[in-house]
C-alpha positions as CSV (number, residue, x, y, z in Angstrom):
1,M,-94.7,16.3,-52.6
2,K,-90.9,16.7,-53.0
3,P,-89.8,19.9,-54.8
4,V,-87.2,19.1,-57.5
5,I,-85.3,20.7,-60.3
6,L,-83.8,18.7,-63.2
7,D,-80.7,19.9,-65.1
8,V,-80.6,18.0,-68.4
9,D,-78.9,17.5,-71.7
10,T,-81.9,15.7,-73.0
11,G,-81.0,12.6,-74.9
12,L,-82.9,9.2,-74.6
13,D,-82.2,8.5,-71.0
14,D,-82.8,12.1,-69.8
15,A,-86.1,11.8,-71.6
16,C,-86.9,8.7,-69.4
17,A,-86.0,10.8,-66.3
18,L,-88.1,13.8,-67.4
19,L,-91.2,11.7,-68.0
20,L,-90.9,10.2,-64.5
21,A,-90.3,13.6,-62.8
22,A,-93.1,15.2,-64.7
23,R,-95.7,12.4,-64.1
24,H,-95.0,11.1,-60.6
25,P,-97.5,12.4,-58.1
26,E,-94.9,12.7,-55.3
27,L,-92.7,15.1,-57.1
28,D,-93.3,18.9,-57.6
29,L,-91.2,19.7,-60.7
30,K,-90.3,23.3,-60.1
31,A,-88.1,23.9,-63.2
32,V,-85.9,22.2,-65.9
33,T,-82.7,23.7,-67.0
34,C,-80.8,22.8,-70.1
35,V,-77.1,22.4,-70.9
36,G,-75.1,21.2,-73.9
37,G,-74.0,17.6,-73.6
38,N,-75.5,14.6,-75.3
39,V,-76.4,16.9,-78.2
40,G,-76.0,20.7,-78.8
41,L,-77.9,23.1,-76.6
42,D,-80.5,24.0,-79.3
43,D,-81.5,20.3,-79.6
44,V,-81.5,19.8,-75.8
45,V,-84.0,22.7,-75.4
46,V,-86.3,21.4,-78.1
47,N,-86.1,17.8,-76.8
48,T,-86.8,19.0,-73.2
49,L,-89.9,21.0,-74.3
50,T,-91.1,18.1,-76.4
51,V,-90.9,15.5,-73.6
52,L,-92.6,17.8,-71.2
53,E,-95.4,18.4,-73.7
54,A,-95.9,14.6,-74.1
55,A,-96.1,14.4,-70.3
56,G,-98.8,17.1,-70.2
57,R,-96.5,19.5,-68.3
58,T,-96.3,22.6,-70.4
59,D,-96.6,24.5,-67.1
60,V,-93.0,23.7,-66.0
61,P,-90.5,26.6,-66.6
62,V,-87.6,25.7,-68.9
63,A,-84.4,27.7,-69.4
64,R,-81.4,27.6,-71.7
65,G,-78.1,27.3,-69.9
66,A,-74.4,26.8,-70.9
67,A,-73.8,25.7,-74.5
68,L,-70.2,24.7,-73.8
69,P,-68.2,23.2,-70.9
70,L,-66.0,25.5,-68.9
71,L,-62.7,24.8,-70.6
72,Q,-63.1,22.4,-73.5
73,P,-65.3,21.8,-76.6
74,V,-68.7,20.1,-76.2
75,R,-68.5,16.4,-77.0
76,A,-71.9,15.2,-78.3
77,A,-72.9,11.5,-78.4
78,P,-75.0,11.1,-81.6
79,H,-73.9,7.4,-81.7
80,V,-75.9,6.9,-78.5
81,H,-78.8,9.3,-78.8
82,G,-79.2,9.9,-82.5
83,V,-78.4,13.2,-84.4
84,D,-81.4,14.9,-82.7
85,G,-80.8,13.5,-79.3
86,L,-84.2,11.6,-79.2
87,G,-83.1,8.6,-81.3
88,N,-84.3,10.2,-84.6
89,L,-87.8,9.0,-83.6
90,D,-89.5,11.6,-85.7
91,W,-91.6,12.5,-82.7
92,P,-93.7,15.7,-83.1
93,R,-91.7,18.6,-81.8
94,S,-93.0,21.1,-79.3
95,S,-93.7,24.6,-80.6
96,R,-93.0,26.1,-77.1
97,T,-90.0,28.3,-76.4
98,P,-88.0,28.4,-73.2
99,G,-88.2,31.2,-70.8
100,P,-86.3,34.4,-71.5
101,G,-83.7,34.1,-68.7
102,H,-80.6,32.0,-68.4
103,A,-80.7,28.7,-66.6
104,V,-78.5,30.0,-63.8
105,E,-80.9,32.8,-63.2
106,L,-83.9,30.4,-63.1
107,L,-82.0,28.1,-60.7
108,R,-81.1,31.1,-58.5
109,D,-84.7,32.4,-58.4
110,V,-86.3,29.1,-57.6
111,L,-83.8,28.3,-54.9
112,R,-84.0,31.7,-53.3
113,D,-87.8,31.3,-53.1
114,A,-87.3,27.9,-51.5
115,A,-85.0,29.3,-48.9
116,A,-87.5,32.0,-48.1
117,T,-90.4,29.6,-47.7
118,G,-88.4,26.7,-46.1
119,E,-89.6,24.3,-48.8
120,L,-86.2,23.1,-49.8
121,V,-85.5,21.7,-53.3
122,T,-83.7,18.6,-54.4
123,L,-81.5,19.4,-57.4
124,I,-81.0,16.5,-59.9
125,P,-78.3,17.1,-62.4
126,L,-78.4,14.5,-65.2
127,A,-75.9,16.2,-67.5
128,P,-72.5,17.9,-67.4
129,M,-72.6,20.1,-64.3
130,T,-71.7,23.4,-66.0
131,N,-74.9,25.2,-65.0
132,I,-74.6,24.0,-61.4
133,A,-70.9,25.1,-61.1
134,L,-71.8,28.5,-62.4
135,L,-74.8,28.8,-60.0
136,L,-72.9,27.8,-56.9
137,R,-69.9,30.1,-57.6
138,T,-72.0,33.1,-58.9
139,Y,-74.8,32.9,-56.4
140,P,-73.7,30.8,-53.4
141,D,-76.5,32.2,-51.3
142,A,-78.9,30.1,-53.5
143,A,-77.6,27.0,-51.8
144,A,-79.7,27.8,-48.8
145,G,-82.7,26.6,-50.8
146,L,-81.1,23.2,-51.5
147,R,-82.1,20.1,-49.6
148,E,-79.6,18.0,-51.5
149,I,-78.0,17.3,-54.9
150,V,-78.5,13.9,-56.4
151,F,-76.5,13.7,-59.6
152,M,-76.1,11.1,-62.3
153,G,-72.5,10.9,-63.2
154,G,-69.2,9.2,-62.3
155,A,-68.5,5.7,-61.1
156,A,-66.5,4.0,-58.5
157,G,-65.1,1.4,-60.9
158,I,-65.8,1.8,-64.6
159,G,-66.2,4.4,-67.4
160,N,-68.1,4.6,-70.6
161,A,-66.9,7.7,-72.4
162,T,-63.4,6.4,-71.8
163,A,-62.0,3.4,-69.8
164,S,-61.8,5.7,-66.8
165,A,-64.5,8.3,-67.1
166,E,-68.3,8.5,-67.2
167,F,-69.7,10.8,-70.0
168,N,-71.3,13.6,-67.9
169,I,-68.1,14.1,-65.7
170,W,-65.8,13.6,-68.7
171,T,-67.6,16.3,-70.7
172,D,-66.9,19.0,-68.1
173,P,-64.7,17.7,-65.3
174,E,-63.8,21.2,-64.0
175,A,-67.5,21.9,-63.4
176,A,-68.0,18.6,-61.5
177,A,-65.0,19.4,-59.3
178,I,-66.3,22.9,-58.6
179,V,-69.7,21.5,-57.7
180,L,-68.2,19.0,-55.2
181,A,-66.0,21.7,-53.7
182,A,-68.8,24.2,-53.4
183,A,-71.2,21.7,-51.9
184,A,-68.7,20.7,-49.3
185,E,-68.1,24.4,-48.4
186,L,-71.8,25.3,-48.4
187,G,-72.9,22.2,-46.5
188,V,-75.1,20.7,-49.2
189,P,-75.5,16.9,-49.1
190,V,-74.6,15.1,-52.3
191,T,-75.4,11.7,-53.7
192,M,-73.7,10.2,-56.7
193,Y,-75.8,7.9,-58.9
194,G,-73.1,6.5,-61.1
195,L,-72.4,3.8,-63.6
196,D,-72.1,1.2,-60.8
197,V,-76.0,1.2,-60.7
198,F,-76.9,3.0,-63.9
199,Y,-77.5,-0.1,-66.0
200,D,-79.4,-2.0,-63.4
201,V,-83.0,-0.6,-63.7
202,V,-84.2,-2.4,-66.9
203,I,-87.6,-2.2,-68.7
204,T,-88.3,-5.1,-71.0
205,L,-89.8,-4.6,-74.4
206,D,-92.9,-6.5,-73.3
207,Q,-93.4,-4.1,-70.3
208,A,-92.8,-1.1,-72.6
209,R,-95.3,-2.3,-75.1
210,S,-98.0,-2.8,-72.5
211,L,-97.9,0.8,-71.2
212,G,-100.9,2.1,-73.2
213,D,-101.5,4.8,-75.8
214,S,-101.4,8.1,-74.0
215,P,-98.7,10.5,-75.3
216,S,-96.4,9.9,-72.3
217,A,-96.8,6.1,-72.5
218,E,-96.3,6.1,-76.3
219,L,-93.1,8.2,-76.0
220,A,-91.9,5.9,-73.1
221,R,-92.4,2.8,-75.2
222,R,-90.5,4.3,-78.1
223,L,-87.6,5.4,-75.9
224,I,-87.2,1.9,-74.6
225,E,-87.5,0.4,-78.0
226,K,-84.8,2.7,-79.4
227,R,-82.5,2.0,-76.4
228,S,-83.1,-1.8,-76.8
229,E,-82.2,-1.5,-80.5
230,L,-79.0,0.4,-79.6
231,Y,-77.9,-2.3,-77.2
232,Q,-79.4,-5.2,-79.3
233,S,-81.3,-6.6,-76.3
234,D,-84.9,-7.3,-75.3
235,G,-85.0,-4.5,-72.8
236,A,-83.2,-1.3,-71.8
237,S,-82.1,0.6,-68.8
238,I,-83.9,3.9,-68.0
239,G,-80.4,5.3,-67.2
240,D,-80.8,8.8,-65.8
241,G,-84.3,7.9,-64.7
242,G,-82.9,5.9,-61.9
243,A,-81.5,9.0,-60.2
244,V,-85.1,10.4,-60.1
245,C,-86.3,7.1,-58.7
246,A,-83.7,7.5,-56.0
247,V,-85.2,10.8,-55.0
248,I,-88.8,9.4,-54.9
249,D,-87.8,6.2,-53.1
250,P,-84.4,6.4,-51.4
251,A,-84.9,3.0,-49.8
252,G,-84.3,1.3,-53.1
253,L,-80.8,2.6,-53.3
254,T,-77.8,1.4,-51.3
255,T,-75.1,4.1,-50.7
256,Q,-71.9,4.5,-48.7
257,P,-70.2,7.8,-47.8
258,F,-66.8,8.1,-49.5
259,P,-64.4,11.0,-50.1
260,L,-64.7,11.9,-53.8
261,R,-62.4,13.8,-56.2
262,V,-62.4,14.4,-60.0
263,E,-59.3,13.8,-62.0
264,L,-58.6,17.0,-64.0
265,S,-55.4,15.9,-65.8
266,G,-53.9,12.6,-66.9
267,T,-53.7,11.3,-70.4
268,W,-55.9,8.3,-69.7
269,S,-57.8,9.3,-66.6
270,R,-59.2,12.9,-67.1
271,G,-62.7,13.0,-65.8
272,R,-62.5,10.0,-63.6
273,T,-64.3,10.1,-60.3
274,I,-61.8,9.0,-57.6
275,V,-63.8,7.3,-54.9
276,D,-61.6,6.8,-51.9
277,T,-62.7,3.6,-50.2
278,R,-59.8,3.4,-47.8
279,D,-60.3,3.3,-44.1
280,W,-59.2,6.7,-43.0
281,S,-59.2,5.7,-39.4
282,S,-55.9,4.0,-40.0
283,D,-52.6,5.7,-40.4
284,L,-52.6,7.2,-43.9
285,T,-50.7,10.3,-43.1
286,N,-48.1,9.6,-45.7
287,D,-50.6,10.3,-48.5
288,P,-49.7,13.9,-49.6
289,H,-53.2,14.6,-50.7
290,G,-55.1,13.7,-47.6
291,P,-58.9,12.9,-47.8
292,S,-61.1,14.9,-50.0
293,P,-63.2,17.5,-48.2
294,A,-66.1,16.4,-50.4
295,V,-67.7,13.3,-48.8
296,V,-70.5,12.0,-51.0
297,Q,-73.1,9.2,-50.7
298,V,-71.9,6.9,-53.5
299,A,-74.5,4.5,-54.9
300,T,-73.2,0.9,-54.7
301,A,-76.4,-1.1,-55.4
302,V,-80.0,-0.6,-56.5
303,D,-83.2,-2.6,-56.4
304,G,-83.7,-2.7,-60.1
305,K,-87.1,-4.2,-60.2
306,R,-88.4,-1.8,-57.5
307,Y,-87.3,1.2,-59.6
308,A,-88.5,-0.3,-62.9
309,D,-92.0,-0.8,-61.4
310,L,-91.9,2.8,-60.1
311,W,-91.1,4.2,-63.5
312,L,-93.7,2.0,-65.3
313,S,-96.4,3.1,-62.9
314,A,-95.7,6.8,-63.5
315,V,-95.4,6.9,-67.2
316,K,-98.3,4.7,-68.3
């Protein structure tokens, strides 16, 4: 089993990812940490606990993290996830409460334990990376417990929050830049599962409606139905769930290593992930910036059917 931690701002696609991580037999879900993003932090926490309860995983520790980005107001997306973040499904809410500590403390403790035992953890941020930036700058020793970071965010070519920027990076670009810099300094491998592949793992309505009637299957069906309604289609992407698929089955994802930076200014480009696809073996010494020290495995293609089948088999 692969030990993993998810960092989430639970909206509809985070819920797809949580169901998969909680249910798949090859993953050992060590903890889930919450951050403000798709909705406010209070709703994120309730949504996270609700999804874990539907998945039968009330044993998984959950902690509240940062309510706001490092330097700017939170920018919720009720037009995508509903006012409550779960598509206003009227799903029964969990009565559980999160653990007493801060998300950064839970991350620190789990990763220090992993470093001590040698059972390294894959960290899967599916949200603005505020918690992760705070962790790596406050407790850099915790990085010794990381096998890798696989984050959903960014893109090589397109945006969704703006024409340039993907939502998770755009919401807290300073945090994303800090995580990339810290990972490069601390020697933590990073994979970017961005918008270039985000939409390519699709569950049809027929597939969703054949999942069964267990709580996890019923919630999975309703998540796909709500996302299909949003996009006015007969199916929907599992979104963030694809990043979890990539951890379970890396062979389904095609990646290439590229230097990566985050644009922190610019009227039209703040939050853009700048993927440097140039051939740095040639003479580019006139570029005053040089190559980024953060070289990331950037997802360029995904086997959508393979990952869709993986998700379906886990949640039904």
